[in-house]
BATOR-707819 format. One record per atom (N, C-alpha, C): x, y, z. Coordinates in steps of 0.02 Angstrom, whole numbers, padded with zeros to 5 digits, always signed. Layout:
N
XYZ/...
This chain:
432
+00042-00060+00000/+00000+00000+00000/+00044+00062+00000/+00029+00108-00045/+00067+00170-00049/+00038+00221+00000/+00080+00267+00022/+00054+00320+00065/+00089+00386+00047/+00050+00439+00054/+00075+00506+00040/+00066+00547+00103/+00123+00568+00132/+00120+00606+00194/+00119+00681+00180/+00075+00715+00216/+00070+00788+00213/+00090+00814+00282/+00155+00821+00292/+00181+00839+00359/+00155+00906+00382/+00142+00950+00335/+00118+01017+00352/+00051+01014+00389/+00009+00965+00370/-00056+00958+00402/-00060+00897+00448/-00003+00863+00455/-00001+00803+00496/-00053+00752+00473/-00056+00742+00408/-00104+00696+00379/-00068+00648+00331/-00096+00589+00322/-00069+00540+00275/-00127+00508+00237/-00121+00508+00171/-00171+00474+00130/-00140+00409+00103/-00178+00355+00110/-00156+00289+00089/-00190+00269+00024/-00152+00239-00022/-00178+00218-00087/-00166+00144-00096/-00216+00109-00122/-00207+00039-00140/-00250+00024-00201/-00219+00001-00255/-00256-00022-00313/-00261-00097-00310/-00321-00123-00305/-00331-00195-00298/-00319-00230-00365/-00313-00296-00362/-00299-00335-00422/-00353-00326-00476/-00415-00314-00454/-00469-00306-00503/-00473-00235-00531/-00429-00190-00508/-00426-00122-00535/-00459-00069-00492/-00495-00089-00439/-00527-00041-00395/-00475+00000-00357/-00479+00066-00362/-00433+00110-00326/-00464+00129-00258/-00428+00114-00205/-00450+00130-00137/-00404+00183-00108/-00434+00236-00082/-00396+00289-00050/-00426+00302+00019/-00382+00311+00069/-00405+00317+00138/-00368+00373+00173/-00405+00411+00212/-00376+00463+00254/-00399+00450+00326/-00356+00420+00367/-00377+00407+00436/-00381+00471+00477/-00434+00477+00516/-00445+00534+00561/-00463+00505+00630/-00412+00494+00670/-00421+00458+00733/-00465+00494+00782/-00469+00560+00778/-00509+00598+00826/-00581+00607+00803/-00598+00579+00746/-00665+00587+00719/-00709+00527+00740/-00771+00541+00756/-00818+00486+00771/-00850+00459+00708/-00860+00502+00658/-00895+00482+00597/-00847+00460+00542/-00867+00409+00505/-00830+00388+00446/-00874+00398+00385/-00843+00423+00332/-00880+00438+00270/-00846+00401+00213/-00884+00365+00173/-00857+00328+00116/-00898+00344+00054/-00863+00354-00002/-00897+00369-00065/-00866+00327-00121/-00908+00290-00155/-00888+00247-00210/-00911+00279-00275/-00864+00297-00318/-00880+00336-00377/-00864+00297-00441/-00911+00300-00488/-00903+00270-00554/-00890+00326-00603/-00840+00317-00645/-00824+00368-00695/-00873+00362-00753/-00935+00381-00740/-00990+00374-00788/-01045+00422-00769/-01063+00466-00816/-01116+00514-00802/-01162+00523-00861/-01202+00575-00858/-01256+00583-00907/-01232+00596-00978/-01171+00623-00986/-01147+00638-01054/-01119+00575-01088/-01110+00521-01050/-01081+00460-01079/-01135+00416-01108/-01171+00442-01157/-01228+00407-01184/-01213+00368-01248/-01155+00381-01278/-01135+00345-01339/-01070+00307-01325/-01072+00241-01331/-01015+00200-01313/-01020+00132-01346/-00964+00095-01344/-00964+00026-01367/-00981-00018-01308/-01038-00052-01308/-01056-00095-01252/-01005-00151-01243/-00997-00171-01181/-00949-00225-01167/-00968-00288-01207/-00918-00316-01241/-00929-00375-01281/-00953-00362-01351/-00964-00297-01368/-00986-00279-01435/-00930-00242-01471/-00942-00227-01534/-00891-00193-01574/-00914-00126-01602/-00979-00113-01598/-01006-00051-01629/-01035-00005-01576/-01030+00059-01589/-01058+00110-01545/-01134+00104-01543/-01162+00120-01485/-01234+00129-01480/-01248+00188-01435/-01304+00220-01445/-01325+00277-01404/-01385+00256-01363/-01378+00262-01297/-01432+00243-01252/-01475+00304-01237/-01536+00294-01212/-01580+00351-01198/-01549+00399-01146/-01562+00464-01155/-01540+00513-01106/-01569+00498-01037/-01528+00508-00986/-01550+00496-00918/-01535+00427-00891/-01501+00385-00929/-01491+00316-00907/-01442+00312-00848/-01392+00356-00844/-01346+00355-00788/-01383+00369-00723/-01426+00419-00724/-01467+00437-00665/-01516+00381-00650/-01546+00351-00701/-01593+00295-00691/-01558+00237-00657/-01497+00221-00679/-01457+00168-00648/-01446+00184-00574/-01428+00245-00559/-01416+00264-00490/-01477+00249-00446/-01536+00267-00471/-01597+00254-00434/-01608+00179-00423/-01597+00140-00476/-01614+00069-00473/-01564+00027-00435/-01503+00051-00426/-01452+00010-00394/-01470-00008-00322/-01507+00033-00287/-01523+00020-00217/-01573-00037-00209/-01617-00045-00259/-01671-00093-00253/-01650-00162-00280/-01656-00212-00237/-01639-00280-00257/-01703-00323-00258/-01695-00386-00276/-01754-00429-00283/-01791-00438-00217/-01752-00443-00161/-01783-00458-00097/-01767-00408-00042/-01735-00352-00060/-01720-00302-00008/-01701-00236-00041/-01694-00186+00001/-01673-00120-00021/-01610-00101+00018/-01558-00077-00016/-01495-00060+00017/-01504-00005+00070/-01551+00040+00059/-01563+00092+00109/-01581+00061+00177/-01621+00007+00175/-01641-00026+00237/-01581-00057+00272/-01535-00087+00234/-01476-00118+00263/-01433-00066+00298/-01423-00009+00265/-01384+00045+00297/-01419+00069+00360/-01484+00076+00356/-01522+00100+00414/-01515+00055+00474/-01516-00010+00463/-01509-00058+00518/-01440-00054+00549/-01391-00032+00510/-01323-00025+00535/-01308+00045+00561/-01359+00087+00565/-01352+00154+00593/-01317+00203+00548/-01318+00190+00482/-01283+00235+00435/-01334+00272+00392/-01314+00332+00371/-01351+00369+00321/-01321+00354+00253/-01362+00348+00202/-01337+00333+00135/-01371+00377+00083/-01337+00385+00027/-01365+00426-00026/-01326+00411-00090/-01345+00445-00143/-01311+00439-00207/-01327+00500-00249/-01284+00514-00299/-01298+00569-00345/-01264+00557-00411/-01291+00587-00463/-01264+00581-00531/-01250+00650-00557/-01192+00658-00589/-01174+00721-00622/-01167+00708-00696/-01142+00758-00732/-01131+00749-00804/-01079+00694-00817/-01032+00683-00771/-00976+00639-00786/-00963+00585-00733/-01001+00585-00678/-00989+00535-00625/-01054+00513-00593/-01052+00453-00564/-01106+00429-00521/-01075+00407-00455/-01101+00431-00399/-01070+00416-00334/-01122+00388-00286/-01099+00340-00245/-01140+00308-00193/-01102+00315-00127/-01137+00331-00074/-01101+00349-00013/-01139+00328+00050/-01102+00325+00105/-01132+00318+00171/-01090+00355+00221/-01121+00372+00278/-01084+00400+00335/-01112+00367+00398/-01067+00351+00444/-01089+00318+00505/-01034+00318+00557/-01053+00301+00618/-01005+00300+00674/-00988+00229+00696/-01030+00181+00678/-01020+00112+00699/-01027+00065+00640/-01006+00002+00651/-01015-00051+00601/-00985-00030+00533/-00927+00000+00535/-00897+00025+00472/-00881-00032+00425/-00854-00087+00450/-00840-00145+00408/-00903-00168+00372/-00957-00177+00410/-01019-00201+00380/-01047-00151+00329/-01042-00086+00345/-01068-00035+00299/-01027-00033+00234/-00961-00043+00239/-00921-00045+00178/-00941-00105+00135/-00955-00161+00168/-00978-00220+00130/-01044-00206+00095/-01090-00174+00131/-01155-00158+00100/-01145-00112+00039/-01103-00061+00047/-01090-00014-00007/-01063-00050-00069/-01012-00090-00059/-00983-00127-00115/-01031-00178-00144/-01067-00212-00101/-01111-00266-00124/-01169-00240-00166/-01202-00187-00143/-01261-00165-00181/-01241-00132-00247/-01184-00098-00249/-01162-00067-00312/-01136-00120-00360/-01109-00175-00335/-01080-00226-00379/-01126-00285-00391/-01190-00278-00373/-01238-00332-00384/-01302-00304-00413/-01305-00293-00478/-01364-00261-00508/-01424-00308-00511/-01482-00279-00502/-01545-00317-00512/-01596-00271-00544/-01616-00288-00604/-01666-00249-00640/-01718-00297-00669/-01780-00278-00665/-01833-00316-00699/-01877-00266-00736/-01912-00289-00786/-01954-00243-00824/-02008-00212-00779/-02033-00251-00731/-02085-00225-00686/-02059-00167-00644/-02000-00177-00613/-01973-00124-00570/-01948-00064-00611/-01925-00077-00672/-01904-00023-00716/-01963+00021-00734/-02019-00011-00751/-02079+00027-00768/-02103+00069-00709/-02098+00041-00649/-02118+00078-00589/-02073+00139-00580/-02008+00130-00591/-01960+00185-00581/-01972+00242-00631/-01996+00226-00690/-02009+00278-00740/-02059+00329-00713/-02109+00305-00676/-02158+00350-00648/-02127+00395-00594/-02083+00366-00553/-02051+00403-00500/-02005+00457-00528/-01963+00437-00576/-01917+00486-00606/-01955+00536-00648/-02009+00515-00679/-02050+00561-00718/-02078+00617-00674/-02098+00600-00613/-02121+00651-00566/-02065+00698-00546/-02005+00671-00538/-01947+00712-00522/-01933+00761-00579/-01937+00737-00641/-01925+00780-00699/-01977+00836-00701/-02040+00819-00687/-02094+00869-00687/-02081+00922-00634/-02057+00900-00576/-02043+00947-00522/-01990+00997-00544/-01937+00972-00575/-01883+01017-00598/-01906+01061-00656/-01951+01035-00697/-01977+01075-00752/-02014+01137-00727/-02041+01132-00666/-02078+01188-00637/-02033+01233-00594/-01969+01215-00589/-01923+01253-00547/-01887+01305-00590/-01901+01370-00581/-01872+01421-00625/-01795+01424-00621/-01767+01411-00562/-01694+01413-00557/-01662+01355-00595/-01693+01297-00593/-01669+01239-00632/-01675+01253-00707/-01731+01283-00727/-01741+01299-00797/-01692+01352-00821/-01675+01399-00776/-01627+01451-00792/-01558+01419-00805/-01539+01373-00761/-01474+01340-00767/-01469+01300-00832/-01518+01259-00846/-01515+01219-00908/-01532+01262-00969/-01562+01319-00957/-01572+01366-01013/-01506+01393-01038/-01462+01413-00991/-01397+01439-01013/-01354+01383-01041/-01361+01323-01014/-01323+01267-01043/-01347+01252-01114/-01412+01262-01125/-01439+01253-01193/-01412+01305-01241/-01395+01364-01215/-01364+01415-01257/-01290+01400-01270/-01256+01378-01217/-01183+01367-01222/-01166+01303-01260/-01209+01251-01251/-01194+01186-01281/-01257+01158-01316/-01282+01194-01367/-01346+01174-01397/-01344+01106-01432/-01285+01083-01452/-01279+01020-01489/-01242+00966-01450/-01235+00977-01385/-01198+00930-01343/-01243+00907-01286/-01229+00848-01257/-01276+00819-01208/-01282+00858-01143/-01237+00906-01130/-01242+00944-01067/-01305+00986-01063/-01336+01002-01120/-01396+01044-01117/-01458+01004-01097/-01451+00937-01091/-01507+00895-01072/-01503+00880-00998/-01559+00885-00964/-01563+00871-00892/-01529+00804-00878/-01491+00801-00823/-01457+00739-00804/-01506+00682-00795/-01567+00697-00774/-01619+00646-00766/-01650+00625-00833/-01633+00660-00887/-01664+00646-00952/-01730+00682-00960/-01770+00658-01005/-01836+00685-01016/-01887+00629-01007/-01950+00647-00999/-02001+00594-00992/-02001+00549-01054/-01989+00578-01112/-01988+00538-01173/-01928+00491-01174/-01869+00517-01153/-01810+00475-01158/-01812+00418-01107/-01834+00431-01046/-01835+00377-00996/-01889+00325-01012/-01940+00345-01050/-01992+00296-01069/-01964+00241-01114/-01906+00255-01145/-01875+00206-01191/-01828+00158-01155/-01813+00170-01091/-01764+00129-01055/-01795+00061-01037/-01757+00009-01051/-01777-00059-01033/-01725-00090-00987/-01744-00144-00954/-01698-00178-00908/-01634-00199-00943/-01640-00223-01005/-01580-00245-01041/-01534-00186-01056/-01561-00126-01065/-01518-00067-01074/-01478-00052-01011/-01512-00059-00954/-01478-00047-00890/-01422-00097-00879/-01436-00161-00892/-01384-00212-00884/-01325-00200-00931/-01340-00183-00993/-01286-00172-01041/-01243-00113-01021/-01275-00059-01000/-01238+00001-00979/-01199-00014-00915/-01231-00048-00868/-01198-00065-00805/-01134-00105-00817/-01139-00158-00856/-01081-00202-00866/-01025-00167-00906/-01042-00116-00943/-00991-00078-00980/-00952-00032-00933/-00988+00004-00890/-00956+00057-00851/-00941+00038-00779/-00981-00005-00749/-00972-00020-00678/-00921-00076-00669/-00863-00067-00700/-00807-00112-00690/-00765-00085-00632/-00735-00128-00592/-00694-00103-00537/-00639-00056-00559/-00611-00067-00618/-00557-00024-00641/-00582+00044-00664/-00649+00054-00665/-00678+00119-00683/-00710+00151-00622/-00688+00129-00562/-00718+00152-00499/-00663+00169-00449/-00680+00212-00401/-00635+00225-00345/-00675+00232-00281/-00644+00210-00227/-00676+00213-00161/-00632+00256-00115/-00662+00310-00089/-00626+00356-00046/-00659+00353+00024/-00618+00339+00075/-00644+00333+00144/-00606+00380+00190/-00643+00419+00229/-00614+00465+00277/-00647+00454+00345/-00606+00447+00397/-00634+00440+00464/-00591+00400+00511/-00622+00376+00564/-00585+00340+00616/-00575+00267+00595/-00526+00257+00551/-00513+00191+00523/-00439+00174+00528/-00424+00110+00526/-00356+00087+00520/-00345+00067+00448/-00300+00101+00411/-00294+00089+00339/-00279+00016+00321/-00233-00015+00355/-00215-00085+00339/-00275-00131+00350/-00309-00122+00405/-00368-00163+00420/-00424-00151+00369/-00435-00087+00354/-00490-00069+00309/-00478-00095+00238/-00418-00088+00212/-00405-00112+00145/-00409-00188+00142/-00395-00221+00198/-00402-00294+00200/-00476-00313+00197/-00518-00275+00233/-00590-00287+00228/-00613-00283+00155/-00591-00230+00121/-00612-00219+00051/-00585-00274+00006/-00522-00293+00015/-00492-00345-00026/-00529-00411-00015/-00547-00427+00047/-00584-00489+00061/-00652-00487+00027/-00685-00430+00030/-00750-00423-00002/-00744-00436-00077/-00694-00407-00108/-00686-00414-00181/-00664-00484-00200/-00627-00517-00156/-00602-00585-00172/-00658-00636-00177/-00715-00622-00146/-00771-00669-00148/-00816-00657-00209/-00797-00613-00252/-00838-00597-00311/-00800-00613-00375/-00837-00627-00426/-00806-00641-00491/-00814-00580-00536/-00759-00557-00564/-00761-00500-00610/-00727-00520-00675/-00752-00492-00730/-00719-00502-00794/-00652-00466-00794/-00610-00485-00840/-00547-00450-00847/-00560-00377-00863/-00521-00331-00832/-00531-00260-00847/-00528-00247-00923/-00574-00205-00947/-00576-00190-01018/-00578-00115-01028/-00547-00092-01082/-00551-00021-01098/-00622-00002-01116/-00642+00058-01096/-00709+00082-01110/-00704+00134-01166/-00739+00122-01220/-00735+00166-01277/-00800+00208-01281/-00793+00272-01267/-00850+00317-01271/-00840+00366-01328/-00894+00397-01350/-00890+00446-01404/-00917+00512-01377/-00873+00550-01347/-00893+00617-01324/-00838+00666-01340/-00854+00714-01380/-00813+00773-01390/-00859+00828-01413/-00842+00889-01398/-00886+00945-01415/-00896+00949-01490/-00957+00962-01511/-00972+00965-01582/-00934+01020-01617/-00924+01076-01581/-00881+01129-01608/-00836+01153-01552/-00773+01164-01569/-00725+01186-01519/-00718+01262-01515/-00739+01297-01568/-00728+01369-01571/-00787+01410-01544/-00840+01376-01521/-00897+01412-01494/-00943+01440-01546/-00935+01421-01609/-00977+01449-01662/-01050+01427-01657/-01064+01376-01616/-01133+01354-01607/-01167+01385-01546/-01131+01426-01508/-01160+01458-01449/-01217+01505-01470/-01274+01498-01436/-01332+01541-01449/-01325+01603-01406/-01322+01663-01436/-01308+01723-01396/-01362+01741-01345/-01426+01728-01362/-01479+01750-01317/-01542+01710-01329/-01575+01692-01274/-01642+01663-01276/-01680+01686-01215/-01746+01681-01220/-01789+01700-01164/-01844+01649-01156/-01869+01642-01095/-01922+01594-01079/-01972+01626-01033/-02036+01615-01047/-02089+01641-01003/-02109+01586-00954/-02113+01605-00890/-02135+01559-00838/-02177+01597-00787/-02209+01560-00742/-02248+01591-00689/-02201+01612-00632/-02166+01667-00643/-02122+01695-00592/-02145+01765-00577/-02132+01787-00516/-02153+01854-00496/-02102+01907-00517/-02041+01885-00529/-01987+01932-00545/-01942+01900-00598/-01918+01938-00645/-01874+01909-00697/-01810+01880-00668/-01785+01829-00702/-01721+01799-00685/-01676+01803-00746/-01611+01811-00733/-01565+01817-00789/-01501+01781-00772/-01472+01750-00823/-01407+01716-00814/-01363+01732-00874/-01302+01752-00859/-01251+01762-00910/-01203+01703-00905/-01190+01671-00961/-01145+01613-00960/-01085+01625-01004/-01030+01593-00988/-00971+01597-01030/-00941+01527-01036/-00936+01504-01096/-00910+01437-01110/-00835+01440-01123/-00798+01399-01087/-00726+01395-01099/-00712+01361-01166/-00674+01394-01208/-00660+01368-01275/-00592+01333-01279/-00552+01340-01227/-00487+01308-01227/-00494+01235-01204/-00462+01190-01239/-00463+01120-01218/-00415+01110-01159/-00442+01084-01105/-00402+01074-01044/-00388+01000-01035/-00326+00981-01036/-00307+00911-01028/-00314+00891-00955/-00336+00830-00941/-00340+00807-00871/-00271+00807-00838/-00270+00817-00772/-00208+00816-00735/-00205+00874-00686/-00149+00881-00652/-00142+00932-00601/-00144+01002-00631/-00123+01010-00695/-00128+01075-00727/-00200+01097-00734/-00246+01049-00742/-00317+01065-00746/-00341+01094-00680/-00316+01068-00625/-00334+01095-00559/-00309+01166-00552/-00248+01179-00574/-00222+01247-00570/-00263+01294-00614/-00283+01271-00672/-00325+01312-00717/-00390+01330-00682/-00421+01279-00649/-00484+01291-00615/-00477+01344-00560/-00426+01337-00519/-00415+01385-00465/-00400+01455-00493/-00362+01458-00548/-00345+01523-00577/-00407+01559-00602/-00452+01523-00635/-00514+01553-00658/-00558+01574-00599/-00561+01531-00547/-00600+01549-00489/-00573+01612-00454/-00508+01618-00451/-00478+01678-00423/-00495+01739-00465/-00494+01732-00530/-00513+01786-00575/-00585+01808-00560/-00631+01761-00557/-00702+01779-00547/-00713+01808-00477/-00679+01781-00427/-00687+01808-00359/-00661+01880-00355/-00605+01893-00388/-00577+01960-00386/-00624+02010-00421/-00656+01987-00474/-00700+02032-00512/-00769+02040-00480/-00796+01985-00450/-00867+01985-00432/-00883+01970-00359/-00833+01957-00318/-00847+01945-00247/-00883+02005-00217/-00921+01992-00163/-00962+02046-00136/-00922+02101-00100/-00856+02095-00100/-00814+02150-00075/-00779+02188-00131/-00790+02166-00193/-00756+02199-00250/-00789+02266-00266/-00751+02310-00296/-00777+02376-00314/-00836+02371-00362/-00831+02326-00411/-00883+02320-00461/-00948+02294-00431/-00942+02245-00386/-01002+02219-00353/-01037+02276-00315/-00999+02313-00276/-01028+02367-00236/-01060+02420-00279/-01029+02434-00337/-01057+02483-00383/-01124+02459-00411/-01126+02396-00433/-01188+02368-00460/-01242+02363-00406/-01222+02347-00346/-01270+02341-00291/-01299+02409-00273/-01255+02459-00268/-01278+02526-00251/-01324+02556-00304/-01314+02536-00367/-01356+02561-00422/-01420+02521-00431/-01430+02470-00388/-01492+02431-00392/-01495+02381-00448/-01438+02367-00479/-01437+02320-00535/-01435+02248-00509/-01402+02238-00451/-01402+02173-00419/-01424+02181-00346/-01444+02125-00316/-01459+02125-00245/-01431+02060-00216/-01457+02038-00159/-01429+01979-00126/-01441+01914-00165/-01482+01916-00217/-01494+01856-00257/-01436+01842-00306/-01391+01890-00314/-01336+01881-00362/-01289+01825-00339/-01269+01783-00387/-01219+01732-00373/-01183+01714-00437/-01128+01679-00431/-01090+01657-00489/-01054+01593-00472/-01035+01556-00523/-01001+01492-00511/-00961+01472-00572/-00911+01431-00561/-00870+01403-00614/-00873+01328-00608/-00889+01294-00663/-00893+01221-00663/-00844+01193-00714/-00807+01143-00692/-00759+01110-00735/-00769+01034-00728/-00785+01002-00782/-00794+00930-00782/-00757+00900-00842/-00758+00835-00845/-00722+00800-00898/-00746+00823-00967/-00703+00858-01004/-00718+00877-01072/-00748+00945-01083/-00766+00982-01030/-00796+01048-01040/-00792+01088-00975/-00798+01155-00982/-00800+01198-00924/-00835+01263-00942/-00867+01294-00892/-00905+01355-00904/-00915+01392-00838/-00934+01456-00843/-00951+01496-00785/-01019+01528-00797/-01053+01546-00743/-01117+01581-00751/-01127+01630-00694/-01168+01682-00709/-01182+01736-00663/-01258+01747-00665/-01291+01746-00609/-01364+01751-00611/-01391+01796-00556/-01452+01820-00568/-01485+01863-00519/-01559+01867-00535/-01598+01883-00485/-01667+01904-00495/-01665+01980-00498/-01690+02007-00553/-01685+02080-00561/-01738+02105-00611/-01762+02164-00598/-01807+02196-00646/-01768+02229-00703/-01703+02234-00694/-01660+02266-00745/-01620+02212-00782/-01656+02168-00816/-01623+02110-00847/-01571+02130-00899/-01588+02176-00943/-01542+02195-00995/-01482+02232-00967/-01494+02275-00918/-01439+02312-00888/-01392+02265-00851/-01422+02216-00817/-01380+02166-00782/-01336+02129-00832/-01365+02105-00886/-01327+02068-00937/-01271+02111-00965/-01288+02173-00982/-01239+02218-01012/-01181+02232-00965/-01196+02242-00901/-01144+02258-00852/-01098+02198-00840/-01127+02138-00835/-01085+02078-00824/-01040+02067-00884/-01068+02073-00944/-01027+02063-01005/-00973+02116-01009/-00989+02177-00989/-00940+02232-00991/-00881+02217-00944/-00897+02192-00885/-00843+02174-00838/-00799+02119-00868/-00830+02069-00898/-00792+02014-00927/-00747+02039-00984/-00775+02081-01027/-00737+02104-01085/-00681+02152-01065/-00687+02181-01005/-00634+02227-00980/-00599+02197-00919/-00597+02131-00916/-00571+02098-00856/-00498+02116-00842/-00458+02125-00894/-00387+02139-00883/-00379+02206-00847/-00414+02257-00870/-00410+02322-00837/-00438+02320-00766/-00492+02282-00757/-00522+02276-00691/-00473+02241-00643/-00438+02190-00668/-00391+02154-00626/-00332+02198-00606/-00307+02237-00653/-00250+02280-00638/-00266+02330-00583/-00330+02348-00578/-00351+02395-00526/-00363+02359-00459/-00367+02291-00462/-00386+02254-00402/-00335+02204-00378/-00271+02222-00384/-00219+02174-00362/-00225+02157-00288/-00239+02205-00247/-00246+02192-00175/-00306+02147-00162/-00358+02156-00203/-00418+02114-00197/-00400+02041-00213/-00357+02031-00263/-00335+01963-00282/-00301+01929-00222/-00257+01964-00188/-00222+01934-00131/-00271+01916-00076/-00320+01958-00066/-00371+01945-00015/-00412+01884-00032/-00432+01878-00096/-00472+01821-00118/-00433+01756-00113/-00369+01759-00129/-00327+01699-00125/-00323+01675-00052/-00314+01721-00006/-00312+01702+00065/-00379+01674+00088/-00432+01702+00062/-00499+01678+00082/-00511+01607+00059/-00492+01592-00004/-00501+01523-00029/-00457+01475+00009/-00395+01495+00023/-00351+01452+00063/-00382+01437+00131/-00410+01487+00161/-00443+01477+00226/-00500+01428+00221/-00540+01433+00168/-00596+01387+00160/-00572+01316+00149/-00519+01308+00109/-00492+01241+00097/-00467+01209+00161/-00430+01248+00200/-00404+01221+00263/-00461+01205+00311/-00513+01246+00311/-00572+01233+00352/-00607+01168+00333/-00606+01152+00268/-00638+01091+00244/-00604+01027+00270/-00542+01034+00292/-00506+00974+00314/-00536+00944+00377/-00581+00981+00409/-00616+00954+00467/-00681+00920+00447/-00695+00916+00382/-00757+00886+00358/-00742+00824+00316/-00757+00764+00341/-00746+00704+00301/-00782+00707+00234/-00843+00735+00234/-00881+00739+00171/-00845+00783+00120/-00820+00841+00142/-00787+00887+00097/-00724+00856+00068/-00685+00822+00110/-00623+00791+00086/-00638+00739+00032/-00686+00696+00045/-00701+00642-00002/-00737+00667-00064/-00784+00713-00055/-00824+00736-00112/-00784+00778-00161/-00732+00811-00138/-00693+00853-00184/-00645+00813-00227/-00635+00750-00210/-00591+00708-00251/-00623+00698-00320/-00587+00716-00373/-00616+00713-00440/-00579+00664-00486/-00543+00617-00456/-00512+00564-00495/-00462+00588-00546/-00466+00560-00605/-00417+00573-00657/-00421+00645-00683/-00477+00679-00673/-00485+00746-00699/-00429+00792-00674/-00411+00785-00612/-00358+00826-00583/-00297+00784-00563/-00287+00729-00598/-00227+00689-00587/-00226+00656-00519/-00287+00634-00495/-00293+00600-00431/-00270+00642-00372/-00273+00708-00379/-00257+00752-00323/-00317+00754-00275/-00304+00774-00213/-00357+00778-00163/-00355+00847-00130/-00397+00855-00080/-00403+00920-00047/-00336+00944-00018/-00296+00898+00007/-00231+00918+00036/-00184+00944-00018/-00188+00915-00078/-00147+00940-00134/-00170+01009-00157/-00235+01022-00151/-00263+01083-00177/-00231+01145-00146/-00215+01140-00082/-00185+01198-00047/-00120+01217-00081/-00078+01168-00095/-00013+01181-00127/-00022+01210-00197/-00070+01183-00235/-00082+01208-00302/-00106+01280-00299/-00153+01295-00255/-00179+01363-00249/-00125+01412-00230/-00082+01393-00183/-00029+01437-00161/+00020+01455-00217/+00026+01412-00267/+00074+01424-00321/+00049+01475-00372/-00015+01493-00369/-00044+01537-00420/-00026+01609-00406/-00002+01643-00456/+00018+01713-00450/-00033+01759-00484/-00026+01823-00470/-00068+01873-00503/-00058+01871-00579/+00004+01859-00600/+00020+01855-00671/-00015+01795-00703/-00022+01740-00666/-00059+01682-00691/-00131+01700-00706/-00161+01740-00663/-00231+01760-00672/-00237+01805-00733/-00192+01852-00742/-00194+01894-00802/-00187+01853-00865/-00145+01801-00862/-00134+01759-00921/-00194+01717-00939/-00235+01699-00889/-00292+01656-00903/-00351+01694-00934/-00350+01761-00928/-00407+01801-00953/-00421+01788-01027/-00371+01797-01072/-00386+01786-01143/-00398+01712-01159/-00374+01667-01116/-00387+01596-01128/-00460+01578-01113/-00487+01607-01060/-00554+01589-01040/-00608+01635-01066/-00596+01700-01064/-00648+01748-01084/-00640+01765-01157/-00682+01734-01198/-00683+01748-01269/-00755+01766-01289/-00764+01820-01327/-00831+01843-01344/-00876+01788-01375/-00846+01743-01413/-00886+01690-01446/-00917+01643-01395/-00891+01642-01334/-00917+01596-01284/-00967+01626-01236/-00986+01689-01246/-01031+01723-01199/-01104+01720-01223/-01150+01707-01176/-01221+01701-01193/-01263+01726-01134/-01327+01740-01150/-01373+01766-01099/-01439+01729-01104/-01469+01713-01047/-01534+01680-01045/-01577+01716-00994/-01639+01734-01014/-01686+01769-00970/-01747+01725-00958/-01773+01728-00897/-01840+01702-00882/-01882+01761-00861/-01937+01772-00895/-01979+01830-00881/-02049+01806-00861/-02086+01848-00822/-02153+01828-00802/-02198+01817-00862/-02239+01765-00857/-02285+01749-00912/-02341+01800-00912/-02359+01823-00971/-02415+01869-00978/-02480+01830-00980/-02519+01836-00927/-02582+01798-00923/-02640+01839-00951/
């Protein structure tokens, strides 16, 4: 078992890749009562076109199948995994993103048994046409709920502008039409293609003994039969790399009392996976914080002029194969808000040169938040992004962030902020 010591924080992360390819990472926290474990599959909603295991030709499965699989994995022929966790005093959950599916539990006791339950239910699929049909109704209700959520519609509205020909503009849960096409055999085929141990990682943080814990996991895996690890061939790349398909503006009418607006910016530079990708992410986040944090001059100016209020927020998302930022607010001045945000972006270099002290403040603030997260097992495990950032973890992030200079942020401006990647989406009250 390999280990990486972080003497600065008095922490050690242990790594073990099992014979079947499963990557296990552990961070012992002897003073913690709670243990948190998350098992992640490198498979999300955008991975809809692939060569099924044992086949030679690409096929495209219905949108929403990754999320559908996540829902169905808990239910077995004669029991439900949620009940098993509950009997062991653990909380459990799962979530699906564009590029990953994760299953998790947290608990204070019976950690060995809970790890077995986690591995067993994820590695033992059970689907029947009857239960699949039942799940369609449940997920269909979930889709309807989000269809009525203006903030959700705003988010996927801007994604529809930024990536109109790519799967990111489709809800992770799919559509009612797409999930109606899912059959049990589709779930089995997708499962056996992606849910291979060599396409998964298990991260555990808490009051554990690494040698003992990895032995528990190895014993669990030794009692199961797995096929030889196989390469997974997917077909995902952006339809256009230069942003020529970005839709500049769209609007949607909904039953809202106040207009909502989102400005999005699509990153047009291809970012290779690895630690450099993590540095790129932090550099862009520092850029946005310096420009738009609630202590920045521009934020205060927009706030004082009534263009934004406390509903204003922004975020940067980076996932396998794509990245983007967005800025949103509830405002009666939708056009003025859009114009002002775009103006700041287009003049980011001048704004940054005026805010060098702000940059240093923002960098210290992010460092403080990262160090604060080290007391949270959930934060440590959930921030692990696998191969995207070269298997770095929260402890590595501090070092990467500290290496970023003001000049790095200036250099990233023309790389990230390009006019072809900017778009606006409005939700306005419906005229009844």
